[in-house]
All heavy atoms as TSV, in Angstrom:
chain	resi	resn	atom	element	x	y	z
A	1	MET	N	N	24.669	-0.460	-19.740
A	1	MET	CA	C	25.654	0.604	-19.835
A	1	MET	C	C	26.871	0.266	-18.940
A	1	MET	O	O	28.000	0.510	-19.325
A	1	MET	CB	C	25.017	1.934	-19.416
A	1	MET	CG	C	25.887	3.092	-19.640
A	1	MET	SD	S	25.149	4.739	-19.552
A	1	MET	CE	C	23.830	4.643	-18.431
A	2	ILE	N	N	26.633	-0.312	-17.795
A	2	ILE	CA	C	27.708	-0.671	-16.923
A	2	ILE	C	C	28.549	-1.787	-17.541
A	2	ILE	O	O	29.775	-1.765	-17.486
A	2	ILE	CB	C	27.204	-1.074	-15.513
A	2	ILE	CG1	C	26.608	0.149	-14.820
A	2	ILE	CG2	C	28.289	-1.707	-14.667
A	2	ILE	CD1	C	25.896	-0.127	-13.508
A	3	GLU	N	N	27.852	-2.764	-18.148
A	3	GLU	CA	C	28.606	-3.826	-18.809
A	3	GLU	C	C	29.431	-3.291	-19.961
A	3	GLU	O	O	30.608	-3.705	-20.133
A	3	GLU	CB	C	27.609	-4.889	-19.351
A	3	GLU	CG	C	28.215	-6.216	-19.699
A	3	GLU	CD	C	28.849	-6.249	-21.073
A	3	GLU	OE1	O	28.405	-5.506	-21.957
A	3	GLU	OE2	O	29.765	-7.039	-21.269
A	4	GLN	N	N	28.917	-2.332	-20.676
A	4	GLN	CA	C	29.698	-1.702	-21.776
A	4	GLN	C	C	30.925	-0.958	-21.230
A	4	GLN	O	O	31.995	-0.992	-21.839
A	4	GLN	CB	C	28.800	-0.767	-22.579
A	4	GLN	CG	C	27.745	-1.488	-23.378
A	4	GLN	CD	C	26.732	-0.522	-24.014
A	4	GLN	OE1	O	26.764	0.666	-23.707
A	4	GLN	NE2	N	25.876	-1.074	-24.817
A	5	ALA	N	N	30.756	-0.297	-20.109
A	5	ALA	CA	C	31.876	0.429	-19.492
A	5	ALA	C	C	32.964	-0.534	-19.037
A	5	ALA	O	O	34.160	-0.271	-19.244
A	5	ALA	CB	C	31.370	1.275	-18.312
A	6	LEU	N	N	32.556	-1.680	-18.462
A	6	LEU	CA	C	33.554	-2.673	-18.051
A	6	LEU	C	C	34.298	-3.195	-19.265
A	6	LEU	O	O	35.532	-3.380	-19.205
A	6	LEU	CB	C	32.850	-3.815	-17.332
A	6	LEU	CG	C	32.247	-3.527	-15.974
A	6	LEU	CD1	C	31.456	-4.699	-15.450
A	6	LEU	CD2	C	33.293	-3.108	-14.960
A	7	GLU	N	N	33.588	-3.420	-20.338
A	7	GLU	CA	C	34.223	-3.897	-21.558
A	7	GLU	C	C	35.230	-2.855	-22.088
A	7	GLU	O	O	36.354	-3.200	-22.422
A	7	GLU	CB	C	33.158	-4.188	-22.630
A	7	GLU	CG	C	33.689	-4.698	-23.936
A	7	GLU	CD	C	34.239	-6.125	-23.811
A	7	GLU	OE1	O	33.752	-6.867	-22.960
A	7	GLU	OE2	O	35.179	-6.442	-24.567
A	8	LYS	N	N	34.820	-1.641	-22.131
A	8	LYS	CA	C	35.678	-0.553	-22.662
A	8	LYS	C	C	36.935	-0.388	-21.790
A	8	LYS	O	O	38.001	-0.083	-22.327
A	8	LYS	CB	C	34.891	0.743	-22.726
A	8	LYS	CG	C	35.610	1.849	-23.458
A	8	LYS	CD	C	34.723	3.051	-23.644
A	8	LYS	CE	C	35.458	4.082	-24.490
A	8	LYS	NZ	N	34.578	5.241	-24.792
A	9	LEU	N	N	36.782	-0.551	-20.484
A	9	LEU	CA	C	37.909	-0.395	-19.571
A	9	LEU	C	C	38.789	-1.639	-19.485
A	9	LEU	O	O	39.818	-1.637	-18.855
A	9	LEU	CB	C	37.409	-0.036	-18.166
A	9	LEU	CG	C	36.752	1.333	-18.048
A	9	LEU	CD1	C	36.076	1.466	-16.686
A	9	LEU	CD2	C	37.790	2.439	-18.233
A	10	GLY	N	N	38.325	-2.706	-20.101
A	10	GLY	CA	C	39.097	-3.963	-20.082
A	10	GLY	C	C	38.982	-4.716	-18.760
A	10	GLY	O	O	39.886	-5.489	-18.431
A	11	VAL	N	N	37.931	-4.504	-18.058
A	11	VAL	CA	C	37.699	-5.164	-16.751
A	11	VAL	C	C	37.008	-6.494	-17.041
A	11	VAL	O	O	35.978	-6.523	-17.732
A	11	VAL	CB	C	36.852	-4.308	-15.826
A	11	VAL	CG1	C	36.529	-5.047	-14.546
A	11	VAL	CG2	C	37.556	-2.998	-15.531
A	12	GLY	N	N	37.545	-7.583	-16.534
A	12	GLY	CA	C	36.915	-8.920	-16.679
A	12	GLY	C	C	35.785	-9.018	-15.670
A	12	GLY	O	O	34.703	-8.479	-15.825
A	13	LYS	N	N	36.074	-9.723	-14.590
A	13	LYS	CA	C	35.088	-9.861	-13.496
A	13	LYS	C	C	35.347	-8.793	-12.462
A	13	LYS	O	O	36.509	-8.485	-12.172
A	13	LYS	CB	C	35.165	-11.237	-12.873
A	13	LYS	CG	C	34.634	-12.332	-13.748
A	13	LYS	CD	C	34.521	-13.613	-12.957
A	13	LYS	CE	C	33.751	-14.624	-13.776
A	13	LYS	NZ	N	33.029	-15.538	-12.962
A	14	ALA	N	N	34.299	-8.261	-11.880
A	14	ALA	CA	C	34.420	-7.181	-10.889
A	14	ALA	C	C	33.651	-7.541	-9.629
A	14	ALA	O	O	32.682	-8.319	-9.697
A	14	ALA	CB	C	33.922	-5.871	-11.446
A	15	ILE	N	N	34.075	-7.000	-8.507
A	15	ILE	CA	C	33.316	-7.101	-7.271
A	15	ILE	C	C	32.520	-5.801	-7.150
A	15	ILE	O	O	33.061	-4.712	-7.137
A	15	ILE	CB	C	34.255	-7.269	-6.057
A	15	ILE	CG1	C	35.026	-8.568	-6.182
A	15	ILE	CG2	C	33.431	-7.233	-4.770
A	15	ILE	CD1	C	36.106	-8.741	-5.112
A	16	PHE	N	N	31.220	-5.939	-7.094
A	16	PHE	CA	C	30.314	-4.821	-7.014
A	16	PHE	C	C	29.924	-4.591	-5.559
A	16	PHE	O	O	29.474	-5.499	-4.880
A	16	PHE	CB	C	29.045	-5.018	-7.868
A	16	PHE	CG	C	29.299	-4.975	-9.330
A	16	PHE	CD1	C	29.751	-6.116	-10.003
A	16	PHE	CD2	C	29.158	-3.816	-10.058
A	16	PHE	CE1	C	29.986	-6.088	-11.371
A	16	PHE	CE2	C	29.422	-3.768	-11.388
A	16	PHE	CZ	C	29.826	-4.903	-12.081
A	17	VAL	N	N	30.069	-3.399	-5.090
A	17	VAL	CA	C	29.615	-2.995	-3.748
A	17	VAL	C	C	28.524	-1.964	-3.952
A	17	VAL	O	O	28.734	-0.911	-4.516
A	17	VAL	CB	C	30.791	-2.398	-2.915
A	17	VAL	CG1	C	30.302	-1.983	-1.545
A	17	VAL	CG2	C	31.954	-3.372	-2.808
A	18	VAL	N	N	27.339	-2.335	-3.501
A	18	VAL	CA	C	26.152	-1.488	-3.717
A	18	VAL	C	C	25.538	-1.127	-2.364
A	18	VAL	O	O	25.631	-1.876	-1.408
A	18	VAL	CB	C	25.152	-2.161	-4.654
A	18	VAL	CG1	C	25.740	-2.370	-6.038
A	18	VAL	CG2	C	24.680	-3.501	-4.102
A	19	HIS	N	N	24.883	0.023	-2.326
A	19	HIS	CA	C	24.281	0.490	-1.103
A	19	HIS	C	C	22.892	1.077	-1.397
A	19	HIS	O	O	22.713	1.736	-2.440
A	19	HIS	CB	C	25.178	1.544	-0.453
A	19	HIS	CG	C	24.561	2.191	0.754
A	19	HIS	ND1	N	23.982	3.440	0.746
A	19	HIS	CD2	C	24.378	1.712	2.016
A	19	HIS	CE1	C	23.515	3.701	1.925
A	19	HIS	NE2	N	23.726	2.682	2.736
A	20	SER	N	N	21.975	0.825	-0.535
A	20	SER	CA	C	20.624	1.419	-0.600
A	20	SER	C	C	19.975	1.129	-1.946
A	20	SER	O	O	19.847	-0.004	-2.355
A	20	SER	CB	C	20.725	2.915	-0.273
A	20	SER	OG	O	19.417	3.444	-0.099
A	21	TRP	N	N	19.573	2.192	-2.644
A	21	TRP	CA	C	18.806	2.031	-3.902
A	21	TRP	C	C	19.597	1.338	-4.991
A	21	TRP	O	O	18.998	0.766	-5.917
A	21	TRP	CB	C	18.301	3.352	-4.383
A	21	TRP	CG	C	17.201	3.896	-3.534
A	21	TRP	CD1	C	17.281	4.903	-2.626
A	21	TRP	CD2	C	15.852	3.424	-3.486
A	21	TRP	NE1	N	16.090	5.074	-1.991
A	21	TRP	CE2	C	15.178	4.201	-2.518
A	21	TRP	CE3	C	15.152	2.459	-4.154
A	21	TRP	CZ2	C	13.849	3.997	-2.234
A	21	TRP	CZ3	C	13.815	2.267	-3.852
A	21	TRP	CH2	C	13.181	3.039	-2.894
A	22	SER	N	N	20.904	1.344	-4.953
A	22	SER	CA	C	21.669	0.649	-5.996
A	22	SER	C	C	21.682	-0.865	-5.740
A	22	SER	O	O	22.212	-1.629	-6.552
A	22	SER	CB	C	23.086	1.194	-6.061
A	22	SER	OG	O	23.826	0.906	-4.919
A	23	GLY	N	N	21.071	-1.301	-4.658
A	23	GLY	CA	C	20.970	-2.753	-4.383
A	23	GLY	C	C	20.229	-3.476	-5.478
A	23	GLY	O	O	20.613	-4.560	-5.918
A	24	ALA	N	N	19.159	-2.885	-5.966
A	24	ALA	CA	C	18.373	-3.492	-7.068
A	24	ALA	C	C	19.204	-3.504	-8.324
A	24	ALA	O	O	19.166	-4.495	-9.089
A	24	ALA	CB	C	17.071	-2.705	-7.277
A	25	LEU	N	N	19.979	-2.472	-8.581
A	25	LEU	CA	C	20.854	-2.444	-9.747
A	25	LEU	C	C	21.933	-3.536	-9.657
A	25	LEU	O	O	22.193	-4.234	-10.627
A	25	LEU	CB	C	21.521	-1.069	-9.865
A	25	LEU	CG	C	22.513	-0.882	-10.989
A	25	LEU	CD1	C	21.836	-1.059	-12.357
A	25	LEU	CD2	C	23.167	0.463	-10.887
A	26	GLY	N	N	22.546	-3.666	-8.515
A	26	GLY	CA	C	23.565	-4.701	-8.319
A	26	GLY	C	C	22.996	-6.099	-8.540
A	26	GLY	O	O	23.626	-6.936	-9.191
A	27	ALA	N	N	21.795	-6.327	-8.036
A	27	ALA	CA	C	21.168	-7.621	-8.207
A	27	ALA	C	C	20.870	-7.868	-9.708
A	27	ALA	O	O	21.065	-8.976	-10.200
A	27	ALA	CB	C	19.866	-7.707	-7.412
A	28	ARG	N	N	20.433	-6.854	-10.400
A	28	ARG	CA	C	20.122	-6.971	-11.816
A	28	ARG	C	C	21.373	-7.278	-12.659
A	28	ARG	O	O	21.354	-8.074	-13.553
A	28	ARG	CB	C	19.463	-5.679	-12.317
A	28	ARG	CG	C	18.936	-5.729	-13.713
A	28	ARG	CD	C	17.603	-6.452	-13.789
A	28	ARG	NE	N	17.806	-7.829	-14.179
A	28	ARG	CZ	C	16.922	-8.797	-14.035
A	28	ARG	NH1	N	15.795	-8.554	-13.447
A	28	ARG	NH2	N	17.160	-10.014	-14.443
A	29	ILE	N	N	22.474	-6.598	-12.295
A	29	ILE	CA	C	23.748	-6.830	-13.003
A	29	ILE	C	C	24.178	-8.270	-12.781
A	29	ILE	O	O	24.606	-8.975	-13.710
A	29	ILE	CB	C	24.812	-5.857	-12.542
A	29	ILE	CG1	C	24.491	-4.429	-13.019
A	29	ILE	CG2	C	26.204	-6.263	-13.056
A	29	ILE	CD1	C	25.372	-3.361	-12.394
A	30	ALA	N	N	24.103	-8.734	-11.543
A	30	ALA	CA	C	24.530	-10.102	-11.242
A	30	ALA	C	C	23.687	-11.140	-11.975
A	30	ALA	O	O	24.188	-12.163	-12.394
A	30	ALA	CB	C	24.452	-10.341	-9.725
A	31	LEU	N	N	22.401	-10.855	-12.135
A	31	LEU	CA	C	21.504	-11.793	-12.842
A	31	LEU	C	C	21.710	-11.744	-14.357
A	31	LEU	O	O	21.698	-12.759	-15.063
A	31	LEU	CB	C	20.055	-11.515	-12.502
A	31	LEU	CG	C	19.633	-11.823	-11.081
A	31	LEU	CD1	C	18.248	-11.266	-10.797
A	31	LEU	CD2	C	19.695	-13.325	-10.843
A	32	ASP	N	N	21.886	-10.535	-14.887
A	32	ASP	CA	C	21.975	-10.371	-16.349
A	32	ASP	C	C	23.389	-10.655	-16.883
A	32	ASP	O	O	23.536	-11.073	-18.026
A	32	ASP	CB	C	21.595	-8.954	-16.751
A	32	ASP	CG	C	20.103	-8.704	-16.615
A	32	ASP	OD1	O	19.344	-9.666	-16.421
A	32	ASP	OD2	O	19.681	-7.513	-16.687
A	33	TYR	N	N	24.422	-10.390	-16.077
A	33	TYR	CA	C	25.814	-10.518	-16.548
A	33	TYR	C	C	26.636	-11.298	-15.505
A	33	TYR	O	O	27.615	-10.790	-14.985
A	33	TYR	CB	C	26.423	-9.154	-16.787
A	33	TYR	CG	C	25.678	-8.295	-17.746
A	33	TYR	CD1	C	24.825	-7.307	-17.314
A	33	TYR	CD2	C	25.778	-8.523	-19.118
A	33	TYR	CE1	C	24.102	-6.517	-18.215
A	33	TYR	CE2	C	25.078	-7.731	-20.035
A	33	TYR	CZ	C	24.219	-6.740	-19.555
A	33	TYR	OH	O	23.528	-5.994	-20.488
A	34	PRO	N	N	26.268	-12.536	-15.237
A	34	PRO	CA	C	26.996	-13.317	-14.215
A	34	PRO	C	C	28.476	-13.501	-14.545
A	34	PRO	O	O	29.297	-13.666	-13.631
A	34	PRO	CB	C	26.260	-14.634	-14.168
A	34	PRO	CG	C	25.549	-14.754	-15.485
A	34	PRO	CD	C	25.228	-13.322	-15.876
A	35	ASN	N	N	28.815	-13.452	-15.824
A	35	ASN	CA	C	30.227	-13.606	-16.211
A	35	ASN	C	C	31.044	-12.373	-15.892
A	35	ASN	O	O	32.292	-12.409	-15.978
A	35	ASN	CB	C	30.328	-13.941	-17.700
A	35	ASN	CG	C	29.724	-12.856	-18.583
A	35	ASN	OD1	O	28.721	-12.247	-18.203
A	35	ASN	ND2	N	30.281	-12.611	-19.743
A	36	ARG	N	N	30.426	-11.281	-15.523
A	36	ARG	CA	C	31.099	-10.023	-15.167
A	36	ARG	C	C	31.245	-9.846	-13.668
A	36	ARG	O	O	31.912	-8.938	-13.204
A	36	ARG	CB	C	30.363	-8.831	-15.731
A	36	ARG	CG	C	30.396	-8.695	-17.197
A	36	ARG	CD	C	31.758	-8.281	-17.603
A	36	ARG	NE	N	31.767	-7.836	-18.994
A	36	ARG	CZ	C	32.817	-7.481	-19.636
A	36	ARG	NH1	N	33.974	-7.479	-19.011
A	36	ARG	NH2	N	32.779	-7.104	-20.853
A	37	VAL	N	N	30.553	-10.668	-12.878
A	37	VAL	CA	C	30.461	-10.465	-11.441
A	37	VAL	C	C	31.287	-11.511	-10.697
A	37	VAL	O	O	30.985	-12.692	-10.739
A	37	VAL	CB	C	28.996	-10.482	-10.954
A	37	VAL	CG1	C	28.905	-10.266	-9.466
A	37	VAL	CG2	C	28.180	-9.428	-11.712
A	38	ALA	N	N	32.354	-11.035	-10.020
A	38	ALA	CA	C	33.153	-11.912	-9.176
A	38	ALA	C	C	32.588	-11.956	-7.766
A	38	ALA	O	O	32.768	-12.926	-7.028
A	38	ALA	CB	C	34.589	-11.418	-9.121
A	39	GLY	N	N	31.847	-10.914	-7.397
A	39	GLY	CA	C	31.265	-10.847	-6.057
A	39	GLY	C	C	30.278	-9.689	-6.014
A	39	GLY	O	O	30.374	-8.745	-6.774
A	40	LEU	N	N	29.342	-9.806	-5.096
A	40	LEU	CA	C	28.321	-8.768	-4.907
A	40	LEU	C	C	28.170	-8.521	-3.403
A	40	LEU	O	O	27.794	-9.412	-2.659
A	40	LEU	CB	C	26.992	-9.167	-5.509
A	40	LEU	CG	C	25.839	-8.215	-5.403
A	40	LEU	CD1	C	26.133	-6.889	-6.091
A	40	LEU	CD2	C	24.577	-8.823	-5.997
A	41	VAL	N	N	28.520	-7.321	-2.977
A	41	VAL	CA	C	28.392	-6.931	-1.570
A	41	VAL	C	C	27.258	-5.915	-1.490
A	41	VAL	O	O	27.342	-4.862	-2.093
A	41	VAL	CB	C	29.703	-6.300	-1.033
A	41	VAL	CG1	C	29.554	-5.910	0.431
A	41	VAL	CG2	C	30.884	-7.252	-1.200
A	42	MET	N	N	26.212	-6.273	-0.737
A	42	MET	CA	C	25.054	-5.412	-0.650
A	42	MET	C	C	24.962	-4.850	0.774
A	42	MET	O	O	24.842	-5.597	1.742
A	42	MET	CB	C	23.773	-6.175	-1.001
A	42	MET	CG	C	23.844	-6.770	-2.384
A	42	MET	SD	S	22.395	-7.755	-2.825
A	42	MET	CE	C	21.369	-6.509	-3.565
A	43	LEU	N	N	25.038	-3.529	0.908
A	43	LEU	CA	C	24.989	-2.843	2.202
A	43	LEU	C	C	23.628	-2.145	2.316
A	43	LEU	O	O	23.363	-1.170	1.637
A	43	LEU	CB	C	26.109	-1.814	2.268
A	43	LEU	CG	C	27.515	-2.324	1.977
A	43	LEU	CD1	C	28.516	-1.217	1.890
A	43	LEU	CD2	C	27.920	-3.322	3.089
A	44	ALA	N	N	22.802	-2.679	3.206
A	44	ALA	CA	C	21.445	-2.148	3.403
A	44	ALA	C	C	20.717	-1.902	2.083
A	44	ALA	O	O	20.307	-0.795	1.769
A	44	ALA	CB	C	21.507	-0.849	4.244
A	45	PRO	N	N	20.582	-2.964	1.259
A	45	PRO	CA	C	20.039	-2.763	-0.065
A	45	PRO	C	C	18.520	-2.575	-0.067
A	45	PRO	O	O	17.823	-3.149	0.771
A	45	PRO	CB	C	20.390	-4.051	-0.780
A	45	PRO	CG	C	20.392	-5.082	0.310
A	45	PRO	CD	C	20.956	-4.355	1.502
A	46	ALA	N	N	18.063	-1.774	-0.965
A	46	ALA	CA	C	16.631	-1.656	-1.236
A	46	ALA	C	C	16.361	-2.516	-2.471
A	46	ALA	O	O	16.250	-2.021	-3.572
A	46	ALA	CB	C	16.217	-0.213	-1.504
A	47	ALA	N	N	16.350	-3.822	-2.257
A	47	ALA	CA	C	16.258	-4.747	-3.388
A	47	ALA	C	C	14.946	-5.481	-3.425
A	47	ALA	O	O	14.674	-6.214	-4.375
A	47	ALA	CB	C	17.425	-5.762	-3.312
A	48	TYR	N	N	14.125	-5.297	-2.429
A	48	TYR	CA	C	12.830	-5.987	-2.343
A	48	TYR	C	C	11.741	-4.963	-2.009
A	48	TYR	O	O	12.027	-3.948	-1.361
A	48	TYR	CB	C	12.856	-7.076	-1.247
A	48	TYR	CG	C	13.955	-8.084	-1.482
A	48	TYR	CD1	C	15.179	-7.999	-0.805
A	48	TYR	CD2	C	13.787	-9.105	-2.375
A	48	TYR	CE1	C	16.179	-8.924	-1.003
A	48	TYR	CE2	C	14.790	-10.040	-2.587
A	48	TYR	CZ	C	15.981	-9.917	-1.915
A	48	TYR	OH	O	16.982	-10.850	-2.129
A	49	PRO	N	N	10.499	-5.269	-2.395
A	49	PRO	CA	C	9.411	-4.355	-1.992
A	49	PRO	C	C	9.348	-4.192	-0.468
A	49	PRO	O	O	9.576	-5.147	0.275
A	49	PRO	CB	C	8.146	-5.058	-2.505
A	49	PRO	CG	C	8.637	-6.001	-3.557
A	49	PRO	CD	C	10.045	-6.404	-3.137
A	50	TRP	N	N	9.058	-2.978	-0.030
A	50	TRP	CA	C	8.986	-2.712	1.403
A	50	TRP	C	C	7.551	-2.429	1.760
A	50	TRP	O	O	6.997	-1.371	1.403
A	50	TRP	CB	C	9.874	-1.496	1.742
A	50	TRP	CG	C	9.851	-1.149	3.172
A	50	TRP	CD1	C	9.215	-0.138	3.778
A	50	TRP	CD2	C	10.506	-1.841	4.245
A	50	TRP	NE1	N	9.398	-0.110	5.137
A	50	TRP	CE2	C	10.219	-1.157	5.434
A	50	TRP	CE3	C	11.331	-2.966	4.297
A	50	TRP	CZ2	C	10.701	-1.583	6.672
A	50	TRP	CZ3	C	11.808	-3.351	5.529
A	50	TRP	CH2	C	11.490	-2.678	6.682
A	51	PRO	N	N	6.894	-3.336	2.496
A	51	PRO	CA	C	5.472	-3.148	2.810
A	51	PRO	C	C	5.206	-2.106	3.889
A	51	PRO	O	O	4.042	-1.679	4.050
A	51	PRO	CB	C	5.040	-4.554	3.260
A	51	PRO	CG	C	6.281	-5.161	3.862
A	51	PRO	CD	C	7.409	-4.594	3.014
A	52	GLY	N	N	6.226	-1.688	4.617
A	52	GLY	CA	C	6.023	-0.803	5.755
A	52	GLY	C	C	5.882	0.666	5.420
A	52	GLY	O	O	5.664	1.486	6.312
A	53	GLY	N	N	6.048	1.079	4.178
A	53	GLY	CA	C	5.985	2.493	3.843
A	53	GLY	C	C	7.271	3.202	4.290
A	53	GLY	O	O	8.252	2.553	4.603
A	54	VAL	N	N	7.238	4.499	4.297
A	54	VAL	CA	C	8.387	5.296	4.701
A	54	VAL	C	C	8.267	5.692	6.159
A	54	VAL	O	O	7.208	5.673	6.728
A	54	VAL	CB	C	8.572	6.521	3.790
A	54	VAL	CG1	C	8.792	6.129	2.372
A	54	VAL	CG2	C	7.361	7.432	3.912
A	55	GLY	N	N	9.402	6.052	6.762
A	55	GLY	CA	C	9.431	6.477	8.143
A	55	GLY	C	C	8.780	7.860	8.316
A	55	GLY	O	O	8.727	8.660	7.364
A	56	TRP	N	N	8.349	8.175	9.506
A	56	TRP	CA	C	7.703	9.446	9.805
A	56	TRP	C	C	8.644	10.625	9.499
A	56	TRP	O	O	8.203	11.700	9.122
A	56	TRP	CB	C	7.233	9.505	11.252
A	56	TRP	CG	C	8.401	9.379	12.195
A	56	TRP	CD1	C	8.888	8.244	12.766
A	56	TRP	CD2	C	9.243	10.419	12.684
A	56	TRP	NE1	N	9.970	8.494	13.564
A	56	TRP	CE2	C	10.214	9.835	13.547
A	56	TRP	CE3	C	9.305	11.784	12.491
A	56	TRP	CZ2	C	11.209	10.579	14.165
A	56	TRP	CZ3	C	10.301	12.537	13.126
A	56	TRP	CH2	C	11.218	11.922	13.940
A	57	TYR	N	N	9.947	10.394	9.673
A	57	TYR	CA	C	10.942	11.471	9.478
A	57	TYR	C	C	11.035	11.915	8.026
A	57	TYR	O	O	11.440	13.020	7.759
A	57	TYR	CB	C	12.304	11.032	9.994
A	57	TYR	CG	C	12.725	9.652	9.537
A	57	TYR	CD1	C	13.279	9.458	8.288
A	57	TYR	CD2	C	12.526	8.565	10.368
A	57	TYR	CE1	C	13.631	8.214	7.866
A	57	TYR	CE2	C	12.902	7.305	9.940
A	57	TYR	CZ	C	13.434	7.121	8.707
A	57	TYR	OH	O	13.784	5.868	8.303
A	58	ASN	N	N	10.610	11.075	7.091
A	58	ASN	CA	C	10.636	11.491	5.676
A	58	ASN	C	C	9.636	12.612	5.457
A	58	ASN	O	O	9.840	13.447	4.569
A	58	ASN	CB	C	10.292	10.332	4.764
A	58	ASN	CG	C	11.436	9.336	4.667
A	58	ASN	OD1	O	12.590	9.633	5.043
A	58	ASN	ND2	N	11.125	8.149	4.229
A	59	ASN	N	N	8.579	12.649	6.203
A	59	ASN	CA	C	7.575	13.686	6.037
A	59	ASN	C	C	7.909	14.951	6.834
A	59	ASN	O	O	7.290	16.006	6.634
A	59	ASN	CB	C	6.196	13.210	6.500
A	59	ASN	CG	C	5.696	12.111	5.581
A	59	ASN	OD1	O	5.907	12.133	4.357
A	59	ASN	ND2	N	4.999	11.154	6.159
A	60	SER	N	N	8.927	14.900	7.703
A	60	SER	CA	C	9.266	16.065	8.494
A	60	SER	C	C	10.222	17.021	7.771
A	60	SER	O	O	10.389	18.150	8.187
A	60	SER	CB	C	9.890	15.618	9.825
A	60	SER	OG	O	11.133	14.961	9.591
A	61	ALA	N	N	10.825	16.555	6.708
A	61	ALA	CA	C	11.755	17.423	5.962
A	61	ALA	C	C	10.950	18.451	5.159
A	61	ALA	O	O	9.920	18.128	4.593
A	61	ALA	CB	C	12.631	16.586	5.033
A	62	PRO	N	N	11.440	19.716	5.134
A	62	PRO	CA	C	10.732	20.716	4.323
A	62	PRO	C	C	10.751	20.397	2.865
A	62	PRO	O	O	11.731	19.834	2.351
A	62	PRO	CB	C	11.476	22.010	4.627
A	62	PRO	CG	C	12.740	21.612	5.345
A	62	PRO	CD	C	12.609	20.236	5.777
A	63	ARG	N	N	9.663	20.703	2.201
A	63	ARG	CA	C	9.573	20.438	0.735
A	63	ARG	C	C	9.565	21.764	-0.003
A	63	ARG	O	O	9.071	22.750	0.481
A	63	ARG	CB	C	8.321	19.625	0.422
A	63	ARG	CG	C	8.360	18.296	1.110
A	63	ARG	CD	C	7.084	17.521	0.846
A	63	ARG	NE	N	7.011	16.406	1.792
A	63	ARG	CZ	C	7.136	15.182	1.463
A	63	ARG	NH1	N	7.336	14.863	0.218
A	63	ARG	NH2	N	7.067	14.235	2.348
A	64	ARG	N	N	10.108	21.705	-1.180
A	64	ARG	CA	C	10.118	22.910	-2.008
A	64	ARG	C	C	9.072	22.874	-3.057
A	64	ARG	O	O	8.657	21.918	-3.542
A	64	ARG	CB	C	11.480	23.079	-2.660
A	64	ARG	CG	C	12.539	23.323	-1.650
A	64	ARG	CD	C	13.856	23.510	-2.300
A	64	ARG	NE	N	14.840	23.759	-1.236
A	64	ARG	CZ	C	15.895	24.473	-1.432
A	64	ARG	NH1	N	16.196	24.986	-2.571
A	64	ARG	NH2	N	16.702	24.686	-0.415
C-alpha cells in the first residue's frame, strides 16, 4: 500500500524515518522495494524479537 501511495504521488526514492513498531515495516519496505528507498533511519526500532519480555511498568497501567 505504501509503494502504491508513492507511485500515485509521483515520489521516486524516499527516505523513510521509522520509530518503534514501524521499524519492522521500514525494514520490510527496504527489502521488498529497494528501488523506492533512498535511505532508512530507524529510531529505537522494534525490528527483532525481544527475549526480555515487557517492562514491569506495562503491567502497572490500568486496564479497561
